[in-house]
N, C-alpha and C positions, 0 to 999 in steps of 0.2 A: 136686542141682547146688549146690555152694557158690557164695557170693556172687563171691568173686575169678573163679572160671570163668565164671560168669554175665557178668562185667564183661569177661571175656576175648573170650567168644564175641559180645558185643554190640560190641566194638571190631572184631572181625573183618566184622562184618555191621552196620555201623553205622545204615544205614537201617532194617532190620527191628528192630534194639534201640530205636532212637528211636522207632518207631510202637509198640512194646511199652511202653515207659516213658511216651509221650503216652497212650496208652489206660489205663493203671494211674493216672496222674495225674487224667484225666478220671473215672475210677471213684470215686476218693478225694473230689474236689470234689463231685459228684454225691452220693454217701453223705453228707456232712458237711452238705450242702444239705437232703437229704431228712429228716435226723434234726435239723434246727433248729440246727446249731451258729451260734454268734455270732461276729462279727469274724473272721473267715477272712482269713488272710494267706497269700499264696503267695510263696516265694522261691525262684526258679531258681537251682540249684547247678552246671547244667552248666557244665563248664570253669573252675569255682571251687573244685570240692572232688570227690575221688573216692568219696566216701561216698554219695552219691546223686545224682539229676537234679535232684530237687525237695524242699523242703520246705514243709511246710503247717502253720500255726499258728492254732488255733481254741479258742474255749472253749465251755463248756457252763454252765449256771444251777446246777448242783448237782453232787455227787459221783456221785449215781445217774446224772443225764445223761450226764456224762463217761464213767462206765463202759459204760453202754447204748450210746453212740455207737462207743466203741472195739472192743466186742464185735461190735456189727454190721458195723463197717468190715471188720474182720479175718475176720469169716464171709464177706462179699460179696467180698473179695479170693480167699479160699480157693475159693469157688464160679466164680471165673472162671480158677482154675488158677494162681494166685499163692501165695506164700508170706508170713504176716503173723506177726511175733513181737510180742509185748506185753510192755510193763515197767510197773509201777506200777499195775495193774489195783485190787490190793487195798486202796488208799487212794484211789485215783481223785481225787489233787488234780491230779496231773499224769502223763498217762499217755502212753507213748512206744509208737507202732505203728512198726515197721519193715518195709516190705514191700521193700524191697532198692533199688528206683528211686526210690522217695517215702518219705520220713519224716514221720511225722504227730505233732505234739505237741498234746496237747489237755488244757487247763487248767481250773480254776474260775478264776474273774476274780480273786481277791485274789493267787493264787501266779503266774498269769500276770504280774502288774504287777511281783512282788518280784521274778522271774526276767528280765522284760524281754528275751525271746531276740530280739526283733525289732531292739532296739538292736545287741545282739553282731554280728547279721548286717547291720547297717547298711540297716535298712529306712528307706525314705524317701529315700534318697540316689537321684540318677538312674541308672536302669537297674539298681538293686540287687534291689528286689523291690516288689511293689505289691499292694494289697489285691485280694482275690479277688471275682471279681464274681458275684452270686448268680443 
């Protein structure tokens, strides 16, 4: 099923779609916590963007940890019956994992500070985003 069909089906059954999105978000957050991701920030996108319901930004201490977290997250999403597309795994400076309803950005610390996605999405403004709780 394509992403646009999935979004169309979710809007038709919004309660069911919201529950699936929230379950996927919880799985992502647990996976990152289990793999000791650092400085996790969750940005709610629902009602602000149609690309996803949640965006999560986190970092690993090294390219090896970033790559490992991305691979494990993709595997856990697939085991739960979802899809996960990964970009940037070869260099593992910035890895994007698109699960449909949750977009995850995993960075090395220096790369994260350079791109500063939190600022682009106005993290820190009231009601915009919040640091994730461990």
